Structure formats: structure tokens, C-alpha cells
C-alpha positions in Angstrom: 0.0 0.0 0.0 2.9 2.4 0.6 3.5 3.3 -3.1 -0.2 4.0 -3.6 -0.4 6.1 -0.4 2.7 8.1 -1.5 1.1 8.7 -4.9 -2.2 9.9 -3.4 -0.3 12.3 -1.1 1.6 13.7 -4.1 -1.6 14.2 -6.0 -3.2 16.0 -3.1 -0.1 18.3 -2.8 -0.1 18.9 -6.6 -3.8 19.7 -6.6 -3.4 22.2 -3.7 -0.5 23.8 -5.5 -2.4 24.0 -8.8 -5.3 25.8 -7.1 -2.9 28.2 -5.4 -1.1 28.9 -8.7 -4.4 30.0 -10.4 -3.8 33.4 -8.9 -0.7 33.7 -11.0 1.4 34.5 -7.9 4.9 33.0 -7.5 4.9 31.7 -3.9 4.7 28.6 -1.8 7.3 25.8 -1.5 9.7 24.9 -4.2 11.7 21.7 -3.8 14.6 21.0 -6.1 17.7 18.9 -6.1 21.2 19.6 -7.3 24.7 18.2 -7.1 27.3 19.7 -4.8 29.5 20.8 -7.7 26.6 22.6 -9.5 25.4 24.0 -6.3 28.8 25.5 -5.6 29.9 26.6 -9.0 26.9 27.2 -11.2 23.7 27.9 -9.2 24.6 30.8 -6.9 23.8 33.6 -9.4 20.5 31.9 -10.3 19.6 31.4 -6.7 20.4 35.0 -5.8 18.3 36.3 -8.7 15.4 34.0 -7.9 15.3 34.9 -4.2 15.4 38.6 -5.0 12.6 38.4 -7.6 10.4 36.0 -5.7 10.9 36.4 -1.9 7.5 34.7 -1.2 8.9 31.3 -2.3 10.3 28.9 0.3 13.2 27.2 -1.4 14.0 23.7 -0.3 17.3 22.5 -1.9 18.5 18.9 -1.6 22.1 18.2 -2.4 22.6 14.7 -3.8 24.5 12.8 -6.6 23.1 13.5 -10.0 22.0 9.9 -10.5 19.9 9.9 -7.3 18.4 13.3 -8.2 17.5 12.0 -11.6 15.7 9.0 -10.0 13.9 11.3 -7.5 12.4 13.4 -10.3 11.4 10.2 -12.2 9.6 9.0 -9.0 7.9 12.4 -8.5 9.6 13.0 -5.2 10.9 16.4 -6.3 9.7 18.9 -9.0 13.0 19.2 -10.9 16.7 18.8 -10.6 19.7 20.7 -11.8 22.3 18.0 -12.4 24.8 16.4 -14.7 22.6 15.0 -17.4 22.7 11.3 -18.2 25.0 10.6 -21.2 22.5 8.2 -22.8 19.6 10.7 -22.4 16.8 11.0 -19.8 14.2 8.5 -18.9 11.3 8.4 -21.4 8.9 10.5 -19.2 11.5 13.1 -18.3 12.3 16.3 -20.1 16.0 17.4 -20.0 17.7 20.6 -21.2 21.4 21.4 -21.2 22.2 24.8 -19.6 26.0 24.6 -19.3 28.4 22.5 -21.5 31.1 21.3 -19.2 34.3 20.3 -21.0 36.5 17.8 -19.1 40.3 17.3 -19.1 42.8 14.9 -17.7 44.5 16.6 -14.8 47.6 15.8 -12.8 49.8 17.6 -10.2 52.5 19.8 -11.5 55.2 17.3 -10.3 53.4 14.2 -11.7 55.4 12.2 -14.2 52.8 13.0 -16.9 52.9 16.8 -16.2 55.6 17.4 -18.9 53.3 16.0 -21.7 51.0 18.2 -23.7 48.7 15.2 -24.4 48.3 11.6 -23.4 46.6 8.5 -24.7 44.3 6.0 -22.9 47.1 3.4 -23.0 49.5 5.8 -21.2 46.9 6.7 -18.6 46.2 3.0 -17.9 49.8 2.7 -16.6 49.3 5.2 -13.8 47.0 5.2 -10.7 43.8 7.3 -10.9 41.5 9.0 -8.4 38.1 9.2 -10.0 34.4 9.5 -9.5 32.6 6.2 -9.0 31.9 4.3 -12.2 28.2 4.5 -11.4 28.3 8.2 -11.8 27.6 9.9 -15.2 31.1 11.4 -15.2 32.7 8.0 -14.3 30.7 6.4 -17.1 32.0 8.8 -19.7 35.6 7.9 -18.8 34.8 4.2 -18.5 33.4 4.1 -22.0 36.6 5.7 -23.4 38.8 3.0 -21.7 36.5 0.1 -22.8 36.6 1.3 -26.4 40.4 1.0 -26.3 40.4 -2.3 -24.4 42.3 -0.6 -21.6 41.9 -1.0 -17.8 41.6 1.8 -15.2 43.9 1.7 -12.2 41.7 3.3 -9.6 43.5 3.9 -6.3 40.8 6.0 -4.7 37.2 7.0 -5.6 34.9 9.7 -4.4 31.9 11.5 -6.0 33.0 14.9 -4.7 34.9 16.7 -7.4 36.5 19.2 -4.9 37.9 16.3 -3.0 39.2 14.8 -6.2 41.0 18.0 -7.1 42.7 18.0 -3.7 43.8 14.4 -4.1 45.2 15.1 -7.6 47.0 18.3 -6.3 48.9 16.3 -3.6 50.0 13.7 -6.1 47.8 10.7 -5.4 46.9 10.1 -9.0 45.5 11.6 -12.2 41.8 12.4 -12.6 39.3 13.8 -15.1 37.9 17.1 -13.9 35.9 20.0 -15.4 38.1 22.6 -17.1 36.6 25.2 -14.8 38.4 23.5 -11.8 41.9 23.9 -13.2 44.2 25.7 -10.7 47.8 26.7 -10.7 48.9 23.6 -8.9 47.4 21.3 -11.6 48.2 20.6 -15.2 45.6 19.9 -17.8 46.4 17.3 -20.4 44.7 16.7 -23.8 43.4 13.2 -24.3 44.3 12.0 -27.8 41.6 11.5 -30.4 38.8 12.5 -28.1 37.3 15.5 -26.3 35.4 14.6 -23.2 32.5 16.7 -22.2 29.4 16.3 -19.9 26.2 18.3 -20.0 24.9 20.2 -17.0 21.2 21.2 -17.0 17.8 20.4 -15.6 15.2 17.6 -15.8 11.6 17.5 -14.9 8.7 15.1 -15.3 6.5 15.6 -18.3 3.4 14.2 -16.6 3.6 16.7 -13.7 2.3 20.2 -13.8 5.1 22.5 -12.8 4.3 25.1 -10.1 4.5 28.8 -10.9 7.7 28.9 -8.8 9.3 26.0 -10.7 8.4 27.7 -14.0 10.0 30.9 -12.9 13.1 29.2 -11.8 13.5 27.3 -15.0 13.0 30.5 -16.9 16.0 31.9 -15.1 18.0 28.8 -16.0 17.0 29.1 -19.7 18.2 32.7 -19.6 21.5 31.4 -18.2 21.7 29.0 -21.1 21.2 31.8 -23.6 23.9 33.9 -22.0 26.4 31.0 -21.9 25.9 30.3 -25.7 26.3 33.9 -26.7 29.5 34.6 -28.6 30.0 37.7 -26.4 30.3 35.7 -23.3 
């Protein structure tokens, strides 16, 4: 009975929200999920603008891995999520939109044996220990596919899904990793991976069968504006 009871409660909540939204006001509770990396590096300007424009909205933000957030949206637990989008696309009943392209590079410490190279191959990387996101994550899957295509094997000495932690582990010389270009610092060296350019997509997902609240629509409109600015040649 539990899934049915949860579905009934969600329908009651959505009906109450739909009636409230008839007024056209942007108010009430807005629940969204995001990853730690996006919450730290991408969302702050959007959150600031939203809170200034719509102070009557009570924001509830849950930080979780993108894969878990994706599942939560599919199950109707949260309205939408701002996450790393699935490489193979969203579930059939989910709508996804890219907001920020996120190029990835192989990174090593400045004193790492590979630091003197301008580029590396999968075969070369396979000979050195790596510190990487879990292979169950979307970022981990992107790298895993590259290695499998070359018949190479990853040497994973340590794994964590927190990219800031991975950057620290790389900086102290515990291995190479794949990180967003935006995380490059003076203590790291970015290497070009031969014959490929790795990139992930950051954006939002929501359920097609759910009516988005006025607050959710206003928030997504701000994200769409951010997408337009990031694609402008003047940026």
C-alpha cells in the first residue's frame, strides 16, 4: 500500500498547489535537487536572482548525486533537478535541457610524471593510478566508455563523487583524474586526451506528466536565460 499512499499524497499536494497557482502568484514551496558541484559553482547567481525576484517562495534544496536526483524526479519526489545529465539521455517520461556545456580534461599535479606532456593516450593513462568519481556516476561512465573502447583497464587507487575532493587528491599527487576545465588551478596541469574530447552536460530535468508550479516555471525561466547567455559569442 505504501507506493499507492505516496502517490495519493503527491496528487493532493499537486492539486493544492495548482489551485494556489491559479492566482498567478509565484509563492509557496519549491523543492529542487542539485549536485554539490553545480550548487557551488553554477547555481549561486541563479539562486540569488530568484530569491530577489520571488521572496515569497520557500526554497528547499537537496544536495545529492546527479544519479539519485534523476531518479527522484522520475519518481515524483521532487519537482525538478539541476544536475549532470545522463550521457544516454533522460528516462522516457523526463524532459531534459542542457544549460552549461562542461568540458573535461585529464589533470595531474605539477610534479606528476605526466605533467611534462601536452597530451596523453588512454594506453598511457592506464599505466598510472587514478583518483576518480565512482563508475556508477555519469562522469565516471564517460571515462569508463573511453577505456573500454580502447580495451584498456583503469587503475583506480581511490574513488569519491565529490569533485572538490578529487581536485585535492590530484593536487597532492595521489593520481590523475578527469575534472571540469573550470576546476583547473595553478597547482594542476591539464592534459589533452588524444583522439577525443570529453564533455558532460549540466542542466535540468523535470517530469513531463507533472504540472510545474509557478515557482518552478519561474526558476526554469532563469535557467533558460543562463543557457542563452552561456551560448552567446559575447560571453
